[in-house]
Backbone as CSV, one residue per row, in Angstrom:
resi,resn,N_x,N_y,N_z,CA_x,CA_y,CA_z,C_x,C_y,C_z
1,MET,-43.528,-0.765,4.797,-42.881,-1.667,4.065,-41.343,-1.791,4.032
2,ALA,-40.823,-3.050,4.590,-39.317,-3.219,4.824,-38.757,-3.344,3.651
3,GLY,-37.571,-2.669,3.669,-36.485,-2.836,2.197,-36.223,-4.447,2.112
4,ARG,-36.023,-4.574,1.207,-35.579,-5.739,0.439,-34.306,-6.264,1.313
5,PRO,-34.089,-7.452,1.985,-33.179,-7.704,2.788,-31.878,-8.314,1.757
6,LYS,-30.357,-7.714,2.266,-29.653,-7.748,1.590,-29.197,-9.441,1.467
7,GLU,-28.660,-9.751,0.307,-28.360,-11.292,-0.092,-26.910,-11.807,0.669
8,PHE,-26.455,-10.681,1.219,-24.810,-11.100,1.460,-24.691,-10.418,2.977
9,ASP,-23.541,-10.579,3.256,-23.112,-10.401,4.623,-22.074,-8.907,4.377
10,PRO,-22.416,-7.784,4.666,-21.454,-6.640,3.977,-20.207,-6.675,4.803
11,GLU,-20.459,-7.005,6.344,-19.267,-7.343,6.832,-18.032,-8.154,6.426
12,GLU,-18.622,-9.439,5.863,-17.759,-10.447,5.221,-17.509,-10.088,3.958
13,ALA,-18.130,-9.551,3.319,-17.819,-8.763,2.100,-16.638,-7.686,2.155
14,LEU,-17.039,-7.137,2.985,-15.731,-5.948,3.215,-14.342,-6.616,3.581
15,ASP,-14.359,-7.883,4.729,-13.474,-8.443,4.844,-12.680,-9.006,3.833
16,LYS,-13.233,-9.336,2.708,-12.823,-10.231,1.487,-12.100,-9.093,0.745
17,ALA,-12.912,-7.934,0.361,-12.472,-6.946,-0.140,-10.999,-6.295,0.474
18,MET,-11.096,-6.111,1.869,-9.881,-5.544,2.458,-8.611,-6.558,2.126
19,ARG,-8.989,-7.895,2.117,-7.830,-8.787,2.111,-7.338,-8.669,0.760
20,LEU,-8.148,-8.397,-0.638,-7.909,-8.469,-2.027,-7.015,-6.857,-2.179
21,PHE,-7.614,-5.564,-1.471,-6.874,-4.619,-1.795,-5.534,-4.734,-1.146
22,TRP,-5.347,-5.463,0.069,-4.052,-5.628,0.910,-3.063,-6.319,-0.126
23,SER,-3.547,-7.325,-0.867,-2.991,-7.879,-1.844,-2.278,-7.296,-3.127
24,LYS,-3.087,-6.468,-3.483,-3.445,-6.154,-5.039,-3.061,-4.683,-4.769
25,GLY,-3.705,-3.978,-4.151,-3.302,-2.298,-4.172,-4.779,-2.061,-4.534
26,TYR,-4.787,-0.593,-4.489,-6.049,-0.181,-5.087,-6.494,0.066,-6.511
27,HIS,-5.111,0.346,-7.259,-5.295,0.899,-8.376,-5.552,-0.814,-9.332
28,ASP,-4.932,-1.602,-8.764,-4.865,-3.100,-9.421,-5.827,-3.924,-9.170
29,THR,-6.789,-3.381,-8.291,-7.933,-4.066,-7.964,-8.652,-3.602,-8.946
30,SER,-9.596,-4.251,-9.696,-10.807,-4.263,-10.560,-12.158,-4.121,-9.901
31,ILE,-12.947,-3.863,-10.495,-14.477,-4.266,-9.758,-14.631,-5.567,-10.206
32,ARG,-14.346,-6.172,-11.332,-14.810,-7.417,-11.564,-13.776,-7.864,-10.457
33,ASP,-12.429,-8.030,-10.115,-11.620,-8.743,-8.919,-12.591,-8.703,-7.783
34,LEU,-13.134,-7.410,-7.350,-14.044,-7.493,-6.180,-15.199,-8.095,-6.110
35,VAL,-15.714,-8.205,-7.475,-17.039,-8.972,-7.229,-16.693,-10.534,-7.231
36,GLU,-15.630,-10.990,-7.889,-15.219,-12.244,-7.709,-14.720,-12.491,-6.479
37,ALA,-14.001,-11.666,-5.752,-13.356,-12.121,-4.216,-14.364,-11.983,-3.364
38,THR,-15.536,-11.250,-3.252,-16.387,-10.952,-2.321,-17.766,-12.127,-2.867
39,GLY,-17.817,-12.491,-4.143,-18.970,-12.974,-4.316,-20.333,-12.159,-4.446
40,VAL,-20.219,-10.909,-4.293,-21.130,-10.030,-4.507,-21.282,-9.235,-5.907
41,ASN,-22.530,-9.114,-6.580,-22.429,-8.524,-7.780,-22.239,-7.230,-7.794
42,TYR,-21.938,-6.609,-8.780,-21.394,-5.076,-8.851,-22.610,-4.035,-8.505
43,TYR,-23.671,-4.688,-8.535,-24.954,-3.809,-7.984,-24.937,-3.636,-6.230
44,GLY,-24.692,-5.146,-5.719,-24.582,-5.165,-4.653,-23.629,-4.380,-3.827
45,LEU,-22.577,-4.605,-4.334,-21.385,-3.927,-3.835,-21.465,-2.443,-3.915
46,TYR,-21.908,-1.870,-5.032,-22.256,-0.363,-4.942,-23.535,-0.026,-4.118
47,GLY,-24.184,-0.987,-3.929,-25.478,-0.466,-3.231,-25.101,-0.488,-1.691
48,ALA,-24.316,-1.184,-1.480,-23.620,-1.248,0.110,-22.662,-0.199,0.351
49,PHE,-21.597,0.088,-0.454,-20.430,0.722,-0.016,-20.349,1.823,-1.493
50,GLU,-21.457,2.126,-2.398,-21.175,3.536,-2.938,-20.448,3.441,-4.321
51,SER,-19.297,3.022,-3.999,-18.291,3.139,-5.299,-16.741,2.538,-4.735
52,LYS,-16.155,2.130,-5.554,-14.929,1.407,-5.559,-13.998,2.331,-4.070
53,GLN,-14.068,3.814,-4.261,-13.279,4.320,-3.391,-13.990,4.202,-1.986
54,CYS,-15.111,4.331,-1.993,-15.601,4.233,-0.242,-15.589,2.698,0.192
55,LEU,-15.426,1.865,-0.754,-15.045,0.428,-0.321,-13.737,0.331,0.074
56,PHE,-12.849,1.119,-0.489,-11.355,0.936,0.064,-11.239,1.600,1.065
57,LEU,-11.907,2.563,1.497,-12.049,3.729,2.834,-12.352,2.894,3.597
58,ALA,-13.408,1.971,3.581,-14.145,0.926,4.645,-13.085,-0.155,4.739
59,ALA,-12.597,-0.687,3.700,-11.343,-1.560,4.099,-10.320,-0.959,5.006
60,LEU,-9.888,0.297,4.853,-8.915,1.098,5.462,-9.434,0.722,7.277
61,ASP,-10.565,1.291,7.357,-11.233,1.276,8.537,-11.274,-0.042,9.292
62,ARG,-11.672,-1.134,8.528,-11.635,-2.649,8.547,-10.294,-2.977,8.860
63,TYR,-9.466,-2.838,8.455,-7.851,-3.340,8.754,-7.714,-2.678,10.067
64,ARG,-7.689,-1.429,10.569,-7.527,-0.796,11.548,-8.305,-1.302,12.852
65,ALA,-9.667,-1.605,12.694,-10.276,-2.409,13.689,-10.523,-3.909,13.984
66,THR,-9.646,-4.601,13.141,-9.575,-5.869,13.232,-7.833,-6.208,13.210
67,VAL,-6.935,-6.154,12.104,-5.498,-6.376,12.107,-4.831,-5.863,12.862
68,THR,-5.152,-4.335,13.177,-4.621,-3.574,14.008,-4.806,-3.822,15.521
69,ALA,-6.217,-3.859,15.590,-6.338,-4.022,16.980,-6.011,-5.644,17.707
70,GLU,-5.645,-6.420,16.648,-5.282,-7.990,16.982,-3.828,-7.677,17.480
71,VAL,-3.049,-6.904,16.608,-1.607,-6.672,16.773,-1.344,-6.130,18.243
72,LEU,-2.100,-5.072,18.417,-1.746,-4.383,19.739,-2.656,-4.840,21.031
73,LYS,-3.330,-5.763,20.813,-4.193,-6.368,21.902,-3.783,-6.654,23.135
74,ASP,-2.625,-6.886,23.356,-2.372,-6.859,25.039,-1.423,-5.767,25.436
75,LEU,-1.009,-4.682,24.501,-0.444,-3.729,25.175,-0.883,-2.773,26.247
76,PRO,-2.425,-2.946,26.320,-2.875,-1.611,27.402,-2.977,-2.534,28.714
77,THR,-2.606,-3.710,28.974,-2.829,-4.337,30.072,-1.390,-5.168,30.543
78,ALA,-0.722,-5.539,29.502,0.348,-6.298,29.638,1.536,-5.840,30.644
79,SER,1.960,-6.721,31.747,3.124,-6.281,32.414,3.912,-7.698,32.694
80,PRO,5.093,-7.735,32.532,5.918,-6.521,32.038,5.403,-6.257,30.651
81,VAL,5.891,-4.690,30.195,5.149,-3.997,29.048,6.284,-4.550,27.799
82,LEU,7.699,-4.367,28.174,8.578,-4.830,26.853,8.314,-5.925,26.219
83,PRO,8.007,-7.149,26.828,8.090,-8.348,26.001,6.769,-8.217,25.309
84,ALA,5.665,-7.628,25.862,4.300,-7.239,24.910,4.889,-6.634,23.577
85,ILE,5.469,-5.534,23.794,5.764,-4.573,22.687,6.498,-5.586,21.704
86,ARG,7.396,-6.763,22.144,8.036,-7.440,21.499,6.884,-8.273,20.303
87,ARG,5.710,-8.879,21.649,5.137,-9.807,20.774,4.153,-9.116,19.857
88,ALA,3.940,-7.627,20.028,3.170,-6.875,19.179,3.871,-7.027,17.772
89,PHE,5.110,-6.708,17.931,5.943,-6.541,16.496,6.138,-8.023,15.857
90,ALA,6.047,-9.290,16.970,6.122,-10.207,16.286,4.698,-10.694,15.593
91,ARG,3.662,-10.417,16.235,2.373,-10.632,15.353,2.256,-9.722,14.126
92,LEU,2.646,-8.350,14.011,2.833,-7.580,13.161,3.656,-8.106,11.797
93,LEU,4.890,-8.713,11.965,5.589,-9.269,10.914,4.604,-10.595,10.370
94,ALA,3.878,-11.488,11.473,3.223,-12.493,11.166,2.144,-11.997,9.871
95,VAL,1.427,-11.035,10.044,0.377,-10.669,9.697,0.778,-10.006,8.056
96,MET,1.823,-9.193,8.355,2.541,-8.364,7.003,3.387,-9.551,5.997
97,ASP,3.836,-10.825,6.896,4.299,-11.639,5.912,4.069,-13.317,5.885
98,PRO,2.687,-13.319,5.452,2.193,-14.582,5.784,2.725,-15.716,4.788
99,ALA,2.429,-16.806,5.004,2.815,-17.966,4.130,2.182,-17.994,2.989
100,GLU,1.101,-17.268,2.584,0.661,-17.194,1.024,1.115,-15.689,0.196
101,GLY,1.912,-15.216,0.820,2.497,-13.946,0.251,2.674,-12.888,0.944
102,ARG,3.495,-12.199,0.354,4.169,-11.123,1.350,3.127,-9.929,0.967
103,ARG,2.369,-9.489,1.922,1.546,-8.379,1.931,1.982,-7.240,2.090
104,GLY,3.075,-7.108,3.158,3.310,-5.847,3.601,1.880,-5.180,4.517
105,CYS,1.728,-4.015,4.824,0.856,-3.334,5.984,0.078,-2.880,4.846
106,LEU,-1.491,-3.116,4.738,-2.477,-2.440,4.061,-2.258,-0.857,4.061
107,MET,-2.162,-0.476,5.360,-2.114,1.221,5.642,-0.755,1.625,4.961
108,CYS,0.515,1.081,5.099,1.706,1.436,4.395,1.379,1.452,2.774
109,ASN,1.233,0.240,2.305,0.459,0.136,0.923,-0.122,1.322,0.536
110,ALA,-1.308,1.663,1.202,-2.122,2.746,1.053,-1.377,4.075,1.036
111,ALA,-0.575,4.288,1.905,0.266,5.343,2.064,1.254,5.668,0.848
112,VAL,1.672,4.825,0.533,2.876,4.748,-0.804,2.143,4.732,-2.007
113,GLU,1.003,4.014,-2.390,0.237,4.172,-3.274,-0.608,5.313,-3.636
114,LEU,-1.281,5.765,-2.555,-2.386,6.898,-2.505,-1.892,7.883,-1.817
115,GLY,-1.163,7.906,-0.911,-1.145,8.968,0.019,-1.135,10.508,-0.579
116,PRO,-0.028,10.571,-1.408,0.255,11.982,-1.979,-1.181,12.510,-2.705
117,HIS,-2.091,11.518,-3.230,-3.090,11.831,-4.240,-4.309,11.699,-3.668
118,GLU,-4.575,11.228,-2.796,-5.999,11.045,-2.048,-6.256,11.353,-0.902
119,PRO,-6.572,12.525,-0.517,-6.565,12.953,0.947,-7.497,11.858,1.813
120,ALA,-8.473,11.666,1.287,-9.437,10.660,2.208,-8.509,9.417,2.944
121,ALA,-7.808,8.869,1.841,-7.026,7.678,2.068,-5.719,8.236,2.838
122,ALA,-5.038,9.570,2.705,-4.116,9.892,3.464,-4.586,10.050,5.056
123,ALA,-5.581,10.714,5.110,-6.130,10.872,6.425,-6.564,9.543,7.094
124,LYS,-6.562,8.650,6.472,-6.854,7.325,7.313,-5.473,6.764,7.720
125,VAL,-4.347,6.829,6.792,-3.250,6.157,7.137,-2.531,7.302,8.425
126,GLN,-2.808,8.483,8.282,-2.202,9.367,9.538,-3.155,8.858,10.684
127,ALA,-4.494,8.576,10.669,-5.086,8.329,11.762,-4.516,7.040,12.391
128,HIS,-4.013,6.076,11.237,-3.679,4.924,11.794,-2.194,4.967,12.735
129,LEU,-1.461,5.906,11.967,-0.392,5.942,12.483,-0.121,6.565,13.936
130,LYS,-1.320,7.813,13.792,-1.087,8.130,15.262,-1.971,6.953,16.434
131,LEU,-2.621,6.200,16.080,-3.049,5.317,16.565,-2.011,4.265,17.281
132,LEU,-0.984,3.771,16.490,-0.173,3.107,16.798,0.979,3.821,17.653
133,GLY,1.297,5.197,17.160,1.954,6.103,18.336,1.702,6.366,19.750
134,THR,0.120,6.258,19.685,-0.518,6.263,21.003,-0.633,5.155,21.859
135,ALA,-0.639,4.115,21.275,-0.558,2.961,21.965,0.670,2.715,22.330
136,PHE,1.685,2.933,21.379,3.194,2.914,21.972,3.620,3.415,22.954
137,ARG,3.111,4.760,23.061,3.479,5.864,23.983,2.901,5.561,25.361
138,GLU,1.380,5.043,25.424,1.100,4.728,26.738,1.733,3.316,27.171
139,ALA,1.999,2.141,26.506,2.361,1.322,26.898,3.847,1.596,27.643
140,LEU,4.597,2.441,26.719,6.092,3.087,26.900,5.776,3.877,28.312
141,THR,4.784,4.639,28.824,4.870,5.193,29.763,4.454,4.515,31.052
142,ARG,3.767,3.042,30.891,3.493,2.299,31.920,4.808,1.804,31.943
143,ALA,5.602,1.203,30.856,7.057,0.717,31.314,7.901,1.512,32.222
144,GLN,7.836,2.699,31.877,8.679,3.655,32.815,8.322,3.991,34.202
145,LYS,7.331,3.785,34.200,6.550,3.886,35.663,7.053,2.678,36.239
146,ALA,7.332,1.737,35.799,7.234,0.306,36.133,8.729,0.062,36.487
147,GLY,9.696,1.153,35.971,11.171,0.901,35.944,11.852,0.041,34.582
148,GLU,11.155,-0.423,33.852,11.363,-1.291,32.452,12.379,-0.583,31.728
149,ILE,12.033,1.033,31.411,13.060,1.967,30.679,13.394,3.111,31.788
150,ALA,14.396,3.462,31.334,15.100,4.716,32.260,13.902,5.711,32.402
151,ALA,14.266,6.315,33.689,13.147,7.459,34.014,13.250,8.599,33.102
152,GLY,14.344,8.911,32.718,14.546,10.082,31.832,14.357,9.860,30.288
153,ALA,13.961,8.563,29.866,13.711,8.209,28.605,12.436,9.178,27.793
154,ASP,12.790,9.746,26.595,11.684,10.345,25.845,10.603,9.355,25.341
155,VAL,9.617,9.180,26.160,8.771,8.023,25.672,8.003,8.479,24.366
156,GLY,7.690,9.763,24.084,6.734,10.213,23.160,7.913,9.960,21.985
157,THR,9.226,10.342,21.775,9.663,10.024,20.656,10.264,8.158,20.577
158,GLN,10.369,7.788,21.380,10.252,6.459,21.342,9.128,5.787,20.699
159,ALA,7.891,6.117,21.100,6.735,5.738,20.236,6.512,6.031,19.144
160,GLU,6.803,7.223,18.669,6.898,7.767,17.250,8.081,6.943,16.546
161,PHE,9.268,6.256,17.066,10.121,5.565,16.535,9.358,4.207,16.196
162,LEU,8.807,3.650,17.251,8.374,2.316,17.069,7.042,2.279,15.859
163,ALA,6.316,3.298,15.957,5.186,3.413,14.689,5.822,3.273,13.456
164,THR,7.330,4.140,13.159,7.404,4.301,11.980,8.313,3.272,11.669
165,THR,8.734,2.184,12.783,9.330,0.964,12.524,8.297,0.015,11.906
166,ALA,7.320,-0.078,12.250,5.872,-0.951,12.242,5.787,-0.241,10.357
167,TYR,5.962,0.634,10.254,5.416,1.203,8.773,6.755,0.877,8.065
168,SER,8.100,0.981,8.480,9.007,0.661,7.497,8.996,-0.689,7.405
169,ALA,8.645,-1.469,8.193,8.734,-2.899,7.830,7.812,-3.638,7.083
170,GLY,6.533,-2.855,7.110,5.350,-3.259,6.481,6.075,-2.954,4.988
171,VAL,6.933,-1.649,4.356,7.516,-1.126,3.214,8.586,-2.135,2.792
172,LEU,9.451,-2.358,3.481,10.436,-3.436,3.343,10.134,-4.625,2.837
173,LEU,8.927,-5.503,3.544,8.358,-6.620,3.286,7.697,-6.864,1.718
174,ARG,6.900,-5.569,1.568,6.222,-5.508,0.160,7.269,-5.266,-1.083
175,ALA,8.542,-4.917,-0.755,9.424,-4.559,-1.670,10.307,-5.581,-1.692
176,GLY,10.141,-6.834,-0.875,10.882,-7.953,-1.610,12.181,-8.427,-0.535
177,LEU,12.190,-7.267,0.280,13.717,-7.502,0.884,13.307,-9.034,1.945
178,PRO,14.601,-9.480,2.086,14.692,-10.917,2.602,14.193,-10.744,3.902
179,ARG,13.123,-11.757,4.544,12.474,-11.564,5.717,13.710,-11.561,6.725
180,ARG,14.750,-12.014,6.666,15.628,-12.062,7.875,16.165,-10.697,8.183
181,GLN,16.367,-9.910,6.790,16.771,-8.516,7.010,15.827,-7.798,7.582
182,VAL,14.436,-8.012,7.223,13.378,-7.171,7.813,13.322,-7.482,9.417
183,ARG,13.509,-8.614,9.687,13.547,-8.936,11.240,14.472,-8.412,11.696
184,ARG,15.751,-8.391,11.426,16.830,-7.771,11.915,16.459,-5.992,12.210
185,HIS,15.856,-5.785,11.257,15.701,-3.839,11.376,14.823,-3.910,12.492
186,VAL,13.560,-4.721,12.689,12.808,-4.868,13.707,13.577,-4.935,14.969
187,GLU,14.340,-5.917,15.084,15.266,-6.207,16.149,16.136,-5.045,16.791
188,SER,16.615,-4.562,15.994,17.633,-3.413,15.924,16.483,-2.178,16.567
189,ALA,15.612,-1.919,16.061,14.709,-0.712,16.520,14.214,-1.321,18.248
190,LEU,13.805,-2.396,18.152,13.277,-2.759,19.503,14.694,-2.787,20.510
191,ALA,15.737,-3.105,20.113,16.986,-3.103,21.134,17.065,-1.785,21.653
192,VAL,16.573,-0.642,21.092,16.524,0.822,21.638,16.015,0.977,22.855
193,LEU,14.923,0.014,23.007,14.352,-0.072,24.421,15.047,-0.660,25.605
194,GLY,16.083,-1.366,25.153,16.704,-2.175,26.354,16.256,-3.634,26.465
């Protein structure tokens, strides 16, 4: 006998939950908020995701698989590489600071709100930071081979710097710093590349 079909699309519900957590944070998002945002009742959410914490961890995975993937989409193949890195940061700033309100970065927000107290969330944040660092390191290695950056440049250190710049921009936007100041911060970081 087949199980009762789900009355909602779990991926769509997860996407809506991700956006709510991104805007409000983990602690300020109630189960009632999640029910209203997703249109899925309490039992449906818990049936699909087990708990608010599990839903949040799934939302972090969703962010990495959708938002971060979109930000980094052309880094693996772009030539020249340095303009692609600049485009990635432009996309990053656009998603962190949309017209409907400053959200910052969901991973940055999770790091600040939960990192020291929630090992599972901290692990997701660390994996995300590693993903950014790896993407930038691979791109910078290609840029170095193409002569876009100096042969002696330490691409590992530069990649870490770019990844942490992405995080700092998210925190600064979420904290309410003027947009122009955050953009100058990012431009100064990118200027290091040449």
